[in-house]
Jmol script that loads the backbone (N, CA, C; Angstrom):
load data "model"
ATOM      1  N   MET A   1       1.161  -5.017 -26.089  1.00  0.00           N
ATOM      2  CA  MET A   1       0.767  -6.108 -25.222  1.00  0.00           C
ATOM      3  C   MET A   1       1.132  -5.801 -23.769  1.00  0.00           C
ATOM      4  N   LYS A   2       2.325  -5.261 -23.540  1.00  0.00           N
ATOM      5  CA  LYS A   2       2.764  -4.951 -22.187  1.00  0.00           C
ATOM      6  C   LYS A   2       1.858  -3.887 -21.561  1.00  0.00           C
ATOM      7  N   HIS A   3       1.427  -2.930 -22.368  1.00  0.00           N
ATOM      8  CA  HIS A   3       0.538  -1.873 -21.885  1.00  0.00           C
ATOM      9  C   HIS A   3      -0.795  -2.468 -21.409  1.00  0.00           C
ATOM     10  N   LYS A   4      -1.326  -3.445 -22.140  1.00  0.00           N
ATOM     11  CA  LYS A   4      -2.590  -4.082 -21.751  1.00  0.00           C
ATOM     12  C   LYS A   4      -2.449  -4.843 -20.437  1.00  0.00           C
ATOM     13  N   ILE A   5      -1.315  -5.513 -20.266  1.00  0.00           N
ATOM     14  CA  ILE A   5      -1.086  -6.271 -19.032  1.00  0.00           C
ATOM     15  C   ILE A   5      -0.986  -5.332 -17.840  1.00  0.00           C
ATOM     16  N   VAL A   6      -0.262  -4.234 -18.011  1.00  0.00           N
ATOM     17  CA  VAL A   6      -0.127  -3.253 -16.928  1.00  0.00           C
ATOM     18  C   VAL A   6      -1.482  -2.650 -16.592  1.00  0.00           C
ATOM     19  N   ASN A   7      -2.281  -2.337 -17.600  1.00  0.00           N
ATOM     20  CA  ASN A   7      -3.615  -1.795 -17.364  1.00  0.00           C
ATOM     21  C   ASN A   7      -4.500  -2.798 -16.625  1.00  0.00           C
ATOM     22  N   GLU A   8      -4.417  -4.057 -17.015  1.00  0.00           N
ATOM     23  CA  GLU A   8      -5.242  -5.083 -16.367  1.00  0.00           C
ATOM     24  C   GLU A   8      -4.825  -5.291 -14.916  1.00  0.00           C
ATOM     25  N   ILE A   9      -3.531  -5.243 -14.638  1.00  0.00           N
ATOM     26  CA  ILE A   9      -3.058  -5.370 -13.259  1.00  0.00           C
ATOM     27  C   ILE A   9      -3.528  -4.182 -12.421  1.00  0.00           C
ATOM     28  N   ALA A  10      -3.464  -2.984 -12.989  1.00  0.00           N
ATOM     29  CA  ALA A  10      -3.939  -1.792 -12.281  1.00  0.00           C
ATOM     30  C   ALA A  10      -5.446  -1.872 -12.033  1.00  0.00           C
ATOM     31  N   LEU A  11      -6.188  -2.353 -13.011  1.00  0.00           N
ATOM     32  CA  LEU A  11      -7.627  -2.511 -12.862  1.00  0.00           C
ATOM     33  C   LEU A  11      -7.948  -3.537 -11.787  1.00  0.00           C
ATOM     34  N   PHE A  12      -7.222  -4.655 -11.797  1.00  0.00           N
ATOM     35  CA  PHE A  12      -7.423  -5.684 -10.781  1.00  0.00           C
ATOM     36  C   PHE A  12      -7.123  -5.135  -9.397  1.00  0.00           C
ATOM     37  N   ALA A  13      -6.042  -4.381  -9.270  1.00  0.00           N
ATOM     38  CA  ALA A  13      -5.670  -3.802  -7.974  1.00  0.00           C
ATOM     39  C   ALA A  13      -6.739  -2.828  -7.480  1.00  0.00           C
ATOM     40  N   ALA A  14      -7.279  -2.014  -8.376  1.00  0.00           N
ATOM     41  CA  ALA A  14      -8.325  -1.062  -7.985  1.00  0.00           C
ATOM     42  C   ALA A  14      -9.584  -1.791  -7.530  1.00  0.00           C
ATOM     43  N   PHE A  15      -9.976  -2.826  -8.262  1.00  0.00           N
ATOM     44  CA  PHE A  15     -11.176  -3.570  -7.885  1.00  0.00           C
ATOM     45  C   PHE A  15     -10.930  -4.412  -6.632  1.00  0.00           C
ATOM     46  N   LEU A  16      -9.713  -4.878  -6.423  1.00  0.00           N
ATOM     47  CA  LEU A  16      -9.384  -5.591  -5.199  1.00  0.00           C
ATOM     48  C   LEU A  16      -9.453  -4.645  -4.007  1.00  0.00           C
ATOM     49  N   PHE A  17      -8.969  -3.433  -4.173  1.00  0.00           N
ATOM     50  CA  PHE A  17      -9.077  -2.411  -3.133  1.00  0.00           C
ATOM     51  C   PHE A  17     -10.544  -2.166  -2.791  1.00  0.00           C
ATOM     52  N   ALA A  18     -11.364  -2.009  -3.825  1.00  0.00           N
ATOM     53  CA  ALA A  18     -12.789  -1.785  -3.599  1.00  0.00           C
ATOM     54  C   ALA A  18     -13.430  -2.988  -2.910  1.00  0.00           C
ATOM     55  N   GLY A  19     -13.049  -4.181  -3.310  1.00  0.00           N
ATOM     56  CA  GLY A  19     -13.623  -5.382  -2.722  1.00  0.00           C
ATOM     57  C   GLY A  19     -13.155  -5.639  -1.305  1.00  0.00           C
ATOM     58  N   PHE A  20     -11.972  -5.173  -0.953  1.00  0.00           N
ATOM     59  CA  PHE A  20     -11.439  -5.429   0.382  1.00  0.00           C
ATOM     60  C   PHE A  20     -11.785  -4.323   1.374  1.00  0.00           C
ATOM     61  N   LEU A  21     -11.914  -3.087   0.928  1.00  0.00           N
ATOM     62  CA  LEU A  21     -12.163  -1.994   1.870  1.00  0.00           C
ATOM     63  C   LEU A  21     -13.547  -1.360   1.729  1.00  0.00           C
ATOM     64  N   ILE A  22     -13.996  -1.117   0.520  1.00  0.00           N
ATOM     65  CA  ILE A  22     -15.251  -0.401   0.329  1.00  0.00           C
ATOM     66  C   ILE A  22     -16.462  -1.329   0.431  1.00  0.00           C
ATOM     67  N   LEU A  23     -16.426  -2.476  -0.238  1.00  0.00           N
ATOM     68  CA  LEU A  23     -17.553  -3.400  -0.228  1.00  0.00           C
ATOM     69  C   LEU A  23     -17.871  -3.932   1.172  1.00  0.00           C
ATOM     70  N   PRO A  24     -16.882  -4.360   1.971  1.00  0.00           N
ATOM     71  CA  PRO A  24     -17.221  -4.809   3.325  1.00  0.00           C
ATOM     72  C   PRO A  24     -17.862  -3.714   4.183  1.00  0.00           C
ATOM     73  N   PHE A  25     -17.416  -2.476   3.995  1.00  0.00           N
ATOM     74  CA  PHE A  25     -18.033  -1.380   4.731  1.00  0.00           C
ATOM     75  C   PHE A  25     -19.496  -1.222   4.331  1.00  0.00           C
ATOM     76  N   ALA A  26     -19.777  -1.337   3.030  1.00  0.00           N
ATOM     77  CA  ALA A  26     -21.161  -1.254   2.559  1.00  0.00           C
ATOM     78  C   ALA A  26     -21.991  -2.428   3.083  1.00  0.00           C
ATOM     79  N   VAL A  27     -21.416  -3.620   3.093  1.00  0.00           N
ATOM     80  CA  VAL A  27     -22.120  -4.798   3.618  1.00  0.00           C
ATOM     81  C   VAL A  27     -22.414  -4.603   5.107  1.00  0.00           C
ATOM     82  N   TYR A  28     -21.444  -4.076   5.828  1.00  0.00           N
ATOM     83  CA  TYR A  28     -21.644  -3.827   7.252  1.00  0.00           C
ATOM     84  C   TYR A  28     -22.764  -2.813   7.483  1.00  0.00           C
ATOM     85  N   LEU A  29     -22.749  -1.722   6.720  1.00  0.00           N
ATOM     86  CA  LEU A  29     -23.782  -0.698   6.892  1.00  0.00           C
ATOM     87  C   LEU A  29     -25.173  -1.240   6.583  1.00  0.00           C
ATOM     88  N   VAL A  30     -25.312  -1.937   5.479  1.00  0.00           N
ATOM     89  CA  VAL A  30     -26.614  -2.485   5.114  1.00  0.00           C
ATOM     90  C   VAL A  30     -27.050  -3.528   6.138  1.00  0.00           C
ATOM     91  N   GLY A  31     -26.125  -4.372   6.566  1.00  0.00           N
ATOM     92  CA  GLY A  31     -26.460  -5.377   7.563  1.00  0.00           C
ATOM     93  C   GLY A  31     -26.877  -4.775   8.889  1.00  0.00           C
ATOM     94  N   SER A  32     -26.225  -3.694   9.293  1.00  0.00           N
ATOM     95  CA  SER A  32     -26.597  -3.062  10.556  1.00  0.00           C
ATOM     96  C   SER A  32     -27.962  -2.386  10.466  1.00  0.00           C
ATOM     97  N   VAL A  33     -28.325  -1.887   9.298  1.00  0.00           N
ATOM     98  CA  VAL A  33     -29.649  -1.287   9.135  1.00  0.00           C
ATOM     99  C   VAL A  33     -30.727  -2.370   9.091  1.00  0.00           C
ATOM    100  N   VAL A  34     -30.455  -3.438   8.361  1.00  0.00           N
ATOM    101  CA  VAL A  34     -31.470  -4.485   8.180  1.00  0.00           C
ATOM    102  C   VAL A  34     -31.575  -5.382   9.410  1.00  0.00           C
ATOM    103  N   PHE A  35     -30.441  -5.833   9.944  1.00  0.00           N
ATOM    104  CA  PHE A  35     -30.441  -6.819  11.023  1.00  0.00           C
ATOM    105  C   PHE A  35     -30.106  -6.247  12.395  1.00  0.00           C
ATOM    106  N   GLY A  36     -29.684  -5.016  12.456  1.00  0.00           N
ATOM    107  CA  GLY A  36     -29.274  -4.431  13.730  1.00  0.00           C
ATOM    108  C   GLY A  36     -27.758  -4.434  13.853  1.00  0.00           C
ATOM    109  N   ASP A  37     -27.275  -3.857  14.943  1.00  0.00           N
ATOM    110  CA  ASP A  37     -25.824  -3.732  15.141  1.00  0.00           C
ATOM    111  C   ASP A  37     -25.144  -5.092  15.222  1.00  0.00           C
ATOM    112  N   TYR A  38     -23.964  -5.159  14.623  1.00  0.00           N
ATOM    113  CA  TYR A  38     -23.121  -6.354  14.673  1.00  0.00           C
ATOM    114  C   TYR A  38     -22.395  -6.335  16.003  1.00  0.00           C
ATOM    115  N   SER A  39     -22.445  -7.440  16.735  1.00  0.00           N
ATOM    116  CA  SER A  39     -21.772  -7.454  18.045  1.00  0.00           C
ATOM    117  C   SER A  39     -20.267  -7.300  17.844  1.00  0.00           C
ATOM    118  N   GLY A  40     -19.712  -6.294  18.456  1.00  0.00           N
ATOM    119  CA  GLY A  40     -18.282  -6.021  18.308  1.00  0.00           C
ATOM    120  C   GLY A  40     -18.010  -4.882  17.356  1.00  0.00           C
ATOM    121  N   GLY A  41     -18.995  -4.443  16.603  1.00  0.00           N
ATOM    122  CA  GLY A  41     -18.833  -3.320  15.697  1.00  0.00           C
ATOM    123  C   GLY A  41     -18.103  -3.668  14.410  1.00  0.00           C
ATOM    124  N   TYR A  42     -17.742  -2.619  13.687  1.00  0.00           N
ATOM    125  CA  TYR A  42     -17.100  -2.815  12.380  1.00  0.00           C
ATOM    126  C   TYR A  42     -15.732  -3.458  12.512  1.00  0.00           C
ATOM    127  N   GLY A  43     -15.001  -3.152  13.560  1.00  0.00           N
ATOM    128  CA  GLY A  43     -13.672  -3.747  13.758  1.00  0.00           C
ATOM    129  C   GLY A  43     -13.748  -5.266  13.849  1.00  0.00           C
ATOM    130  N   GLU A  44     -14.708  -5.766  14.598  1.00  0.00           N
ATOM    131  CA  GLU A  44     -14.895  -7.218  14.710  1.00  0.00           C
ATOM    132  C   GLU A  44     -15.317  -7.817  13.368  1.00  0.00           C
ATOM    133  N   PHE A  45     -16.219  -7.135  12.679  1.00  0.00           N
ATOM    134  CA  PHE A  45     -16.681  -7.608  11.371  1.00  0.00           C
ATOM    135  C   PHE A  45     -15.507  -7.680  10.390  1.00  0.00           C
ATOM    136  N   PHE A  46     -14.713  -6.619  10.331  1.00  0.00           N
ATOM    137  CA  PHE A  46     -13.577  -6.590   9.408  1.00  0.00           C
ATOM    138  C   PHE A  46     -12.514  -7.607   9.811  1.00  0.00           C
ATOM    139  N   GLY A  47     -12.331  -7.801  11.109  1.00  0.00           N
ATOM    140  CA  GLY A  47     -11.391  -8.808  11.591  1.00  0.00           C
ATOM    141  C   GLY A  47     -11.794 -10.210  11.170  1.00  0.00           C
ATOM    142  N   ARG A  48     -13.075 -10.506  11.252  1.00  0.00           N
ATOM    143  CA  ARG A  48     -13.551 -11.825  10.812  1.00  0.00           C
ATOM    144  C   ARG A  48     -13.415 -11.978   9.306  1.00  0.00           C
ATOM    145  N   LEU A  49     -13.671 -10.904   8.586  1.00  0.00           N
ATOM    146  CA  LEU A  49     -13.511 -10.938   7.131  1.00  0.00           C
ATOM    147  C   LEU A  49     -12.046 -11.195   6.769  1.00  0.00           C
ATOM    148  N   SER A  50     -11.144 -10.502   7.414  1.00  0.00           N
ATOM    149  CA  SER A  50      -9.717 -10.704   7.162  1.00  0.00           C
ATOM    150  C   SER A  50      -9.283 -12.114   7.547  1.00  0.00           C
ATOM    151  N   GLY A  51      -9.815 -12.610   8.646  1.00  0.00           N
ATOM    152  CA  GLY A  51      -9.512 -13.973   9.055  1.00  0.00           C
ATOM    153  C   GLY A  51     -10.006 -14.995   8.044  1.00  0.00           C
ATOM    154  N   GLY A  52     -11.163 -14.728   7.462  1.00  0.00           N
ATOM    155  CA  GLY A  52     -11.688 -15.615   6.426  1.00  0.00           C
ATOM    156  C   GLY A  52     -10.812 -15.623   5.189  1.00  0.00           C
ATOM    157  N   LEU A  53     -10.242 -14.485   4.858  1.00  0.00           N
ATOM    158  CA  LEU A  53      -9.329 -14.422   3.717  1.00  0.00           C
ATOM    159  C   LEU A  53      -8.062 -15.218   3.985  1.00  0.00           C
ATOM    160  N   VAL A  54      -7.515 -15.054   5.180  1.00  0.00           N
ATOM    161  CA  VAL A  54      -6.275 -15.741   5.526  1.00  0.00           C
ATOM    162  C   VAL A  54      -6.486 -17.256   5.582  1.00  0.00           C
ATOM    163  N   SER A  55      -7.638 -17.669   6.091  1.00  0.00           N
ATOM    164  CA  SER A  55      -7.896 -19.107   6.211  1.00  0.00           C
ATOM    165  C   SER A  55      -8.359 -19.741   4.905  1.00  0.00           C
ATOM    166  N   GLY A  56      -8.602 -18.940   3.885  1.00  0.00           N
ATOM    167  CA  GLY A  56      -9.006 -19.474   2.584  1.00  0.00           C
ATOM    168  C   GLY A  56     -10.480 -19.792   2.487  1.00  0.00           C
ATOM    169  N   HIS A  57     -11.298 -19.154   3.294  1.00  0.00           N
ATOM    170  CA  HIS A  57     -12.751 -19.349   3.259  1.00  0.00           C
ATOM    171  C   HIS A  57     -13.283 -18.827   1.927  1.00  0.00           C
ATOM    172  N   TRP A  58     -13.777 -19.709   1.062  1.00  0.00           N
ATOM    173  CA  TRP A  58     -14.098 -19.299  -0.311  1.00  0.00           C
ATOM    174  C   TRP A  58     -15.226 -18.285  -0.401  1.00  0.00           C
ATOM    175  N   PRO A  59     -16.279 -18.303   0.459  1.00  0.00           N
ATOM    176  CA  PRO A  59     -17.275 -17.226   0.341  1.00  0.00           C
ATOM    177  C   PRO A  59     -16.693 -15.842   0.626  1.00  0.00           C
ATOM    178  N   THR A  60     -15.718 -15.777   1.531  1.00  0.00           N
ATOM    179  CA  THR A  60     -15.068 -14.498   1.819  1.00  0.00           C
ATOM    180  C   THR A  60     -14.267 -14.029   0.614  1.00  0.00           C
ATOM    181  N   TRP A  61     -13.536 -14.950  -0.005  1.00  0.00           N
ATOM    182  CA  TRP A  61     -12.781 -14.600  -1.213  1.00  0.00           C
ATOM    183  C   TRP A  61     -13.726 -14.167  -2.328  1.00  0.00           C
ATOM    184  N   PHE A  62     -14.875 -14.838  -2.448  1.00  0.00           N
ATOM    185  CA  PHE A  62     -15.846 -14.464  -3.471  1.00  0.00           C
ATOM    186  C   PHE A  62     -16.357 -13.049  -3.229  1.00  0.00           C
ATOM    187  N   LEU A  63     -16.638 -12.712  -1.973  1.00  0.00           N
ATOM    188  CA  LEU A  63     -17.098 -11.359  -1.646  1.00  0.00           C
ATOM    189  C   LEU A  63     -16.056 -10.321  -2.037  1.00  0.00           C
ATOM    190  N   VAL A  64     -14.812 -10.564  -1.697  1.00  0.00           N
ATOM    191  CA  VAL A  64     -13.744  -9.594  -1.970  1.00  0.00           C
ATOM    192  C   VAL A  64     -13.479  -9.474  -3.475  1.00  0.00           C
ATOM    193  N   LEU A  65     -13.530 -10.583  -4.187  1.00  0.00           N
ATOM    194  CA  LEU A  65     -13.248 -10.555  -5.626  1.00  0.00           C
ATOM    195  C   LEU A  65     -14.476 -10.250  -6.483  1.00  0.00           C
ATOM    196  N   SER A  66     -15.658 -10.141  -5.873  1.00  0.00           N
ATOM    197  CA  SER A  66     -16.880  -9.958  -6.652  1.00  0.00           C
ATOM    198  C   SER A  66     -16.898  -8.702  -7.534  1.00  0.00           C
ATOM    199  N   PRO A  67     -16.339  -7.562  -7.141  1.00  0.00           N
ATOM    200  CA  PRO A  67     -16.343  -6.431  -8.079  1.00  0.00           C
ATOM    201  C   PRO A  67     -15.570  -6.746  -9.367  1.00  0.00           C
ATOM    202  N   TYR A  68     -14.410  -7.394  -9.238  1.00  0.00           N
ATOM    203  CA  TYR A  68     -13.622  -7.736 -10.429  1.00  0.00           C
ATOM    204  C   TYR A  68     -14.317  -8.827 -11.240  1.00  0.00           C
ATOM    205  N   LEU A  69     -14.915  -9.784 -10.566  1.00  0.00           N
ATOM    206  CA  LEU A  69     -15.644 -10.847 -11.271  1.00  0.00           C
ATOM    207  C   LEU A  69     -16.832 -10.278 -12.038  1.00  0.00           C
ATOM    208  N   LEU A  70     -17.521  -9.313 -11.442  1.00  0.00           N
ATOM    209  CA  LEU A  70     -18.633  -8.661 -12.137  1.00  0.00           C
ATOM    210  C   LEU A  70     -18.143  -7.934 -13.380  1.00  0.00           C
ATOM    211  N   LEU A  71     -17.017  -7.260 -13.279  1.00  0.00           N
ATOM    212  CA  LEU A  71     -16.432  -6.601 -14.445  1.00  0.00           C
ATOM    213  C   LEU A  71     -16.147  -7.614 -15.547  1.00  0.00           C
ATOM    214  N   GLN A  72     -15.588  -8.758 -15.198  1.00  0.00           N
ATOM    215  CA  GLN A  72     -15.272  -9.777 -16.197  1.00  0.00           C
ATOM    216  C   GLN A  72     -16.533 -10.351 -16.834  1.00  0.00           C
ATOM    217  N   ILE A  73     -17.600 -10.509 -16.058  1.00  0.00           N
ATOM    218  CA  ILE A  73     -18.867 -10.987 -16.610  1.00  0.00           C
ATOM    219  C   ILE A  73     -19.423  -9.984 -17.605  1.00  0.00           C
ATOM    220  N   VAL A  74     -19.357  -8.708 -17.276  1.00  0.00           N
ATOM    221  CA  VAL A  74     -19.828  -7.667 -18.205  1.00  0.00           C
ATOM    222  C   VAL A  74     -18.984  -7.670 -19.469  1.00  0.00           C
ATOM    223  N   ARG A  75     -17.675  -7.778 -19.329  1.00  0.00           N
ATOM    224  CA  ARG A  75     -16.783  -7.819 -20.498  1.00  0.00           C
ATOM    225  C   ARG A  75     -17.108  -9.014 -21.396  1.00  0.00           C
ATOM    226  N   LEU A  76     -17.284 -10.192 -20.789  1.00  0.00           N
ATOM    227  CA  LEU A  76     -17.591 -11.388 -21.577  1.00  0.00           C
ATOM    228  C   LEU A  76     -18.950 -11.261 -22.260  1.00  0.00           C
ATOM    229  N   SER A  77     -19.909 -10.669 -21.587  1.00  0.00           N
ATOM    230  CA  SER A  77     -21.230 -10.476 -22.197  1.00  0.00           C
ATOM    231  C   SER A  77     -21.152  -9.537 -23.393  1.00  0.00           C
ATOM    232  N   LEU A  78     -20.427  -8.444 -23.231  1.00  0.00           N
ATOM    233  CA  LEU A  78     -20.278  -7.503 -24.343  1.00  0.00           C
ATOM    234  C   LEU A  78     -19.520  -8.142 -25.501  1.00  0.00           C
ATOM    235  N   PHE A  79     -18.492  -8.930 -25.184  1.00  0.00           N
ATOM    236  CA  PHE A  79     -17.758  -9.643 -26.233  1.00  0.00           C
ATOM    237  C   PHE A  79     -18.678 -10.606 -26.974  1.00  0.00           C
ATOM    238  N   GLY A  80     -19.511 -11.311 -26.237  1.00  0.00           N
ATOM    239  CA  GLY A  80     -20.461 -12.238 -26.861  1.00  0.00           C
ATOM    240  C   GLY A  80     -21.469 -11.519 -27.738  1.00  0.00           C
ATOM    241  N   LEU A  81     -21.952 -10.376 -27.275  1.00  0.00           N
ATOM    242  CA  LEU A  81     -22.907  -9.603 -28.079  1.00  0.00           C
ATOM    243  C   LEU A  81     -22.266  -9.086 -29.347  1.00  0.00           C
ATOM    244  N   ARG A  82     -21.028  -8.599 -29.237  1.00  0.00           N
ATOM    245  CA  ARG A  82     -20.330  -8.078 -30.413  1.00  0.00           C
ATOM    246  C   ARG A  82     -20.005  -9.172 -31.409  1.00  0.00           C
ATOM    247  N   SER A  83     -19.669 -10.345 -30.925  1.00  0.00           N
ATOM    248  CA  SER A  83     -19.273 -11.408 -31.857  1.00  0.00           C
ATOM    249  C   SER A  83     -20.474 -12.047 -32.552  1.00  0.00           C
ATOM    250  N   THR A  84     -21.662 -11.882 -32.013  1.00  0.00           N
ATOM    251  CA  THR A  84     -22.847 -12.454 -32.670  1.00  0.00           C
ATOM    252  C   THR A  84     -23.439 -11.517 -33.712  1.00  0.00           C
ATOM    253  N   ARG A  85     -23.013 -10.283 -33.733  1.00  0.00           N
ATOM    254  CA  ARG A  85     -23.556  -9.335 -34.717  1.00  0.00           C
ATOM    255  C   ARG A  85     -22.907  -9.483 -36.051  1.00  0.00           C
TER     256      ARG A  85
END
end "model"
wireframe off; spacefill off
backbone 0.3
color backbone group
């Protein structure tokens, strides 16, 4: 049981890292291609994202946690498929 908890914490940390550093960079790149340059550049974009996290802005938290949430949705779907067989 302890091994599963440690693995889940490590998985959460990895997906949180991806959601906080990698995903915003991808959003910035796609947004700059589709909509043009963000005024202030990536530093301003990341600063606003960090500010949204600190202030508890729920869409910002959803963006950062979305990789882990997607993993949980896939896990629940697979569990549902396995239990119906």
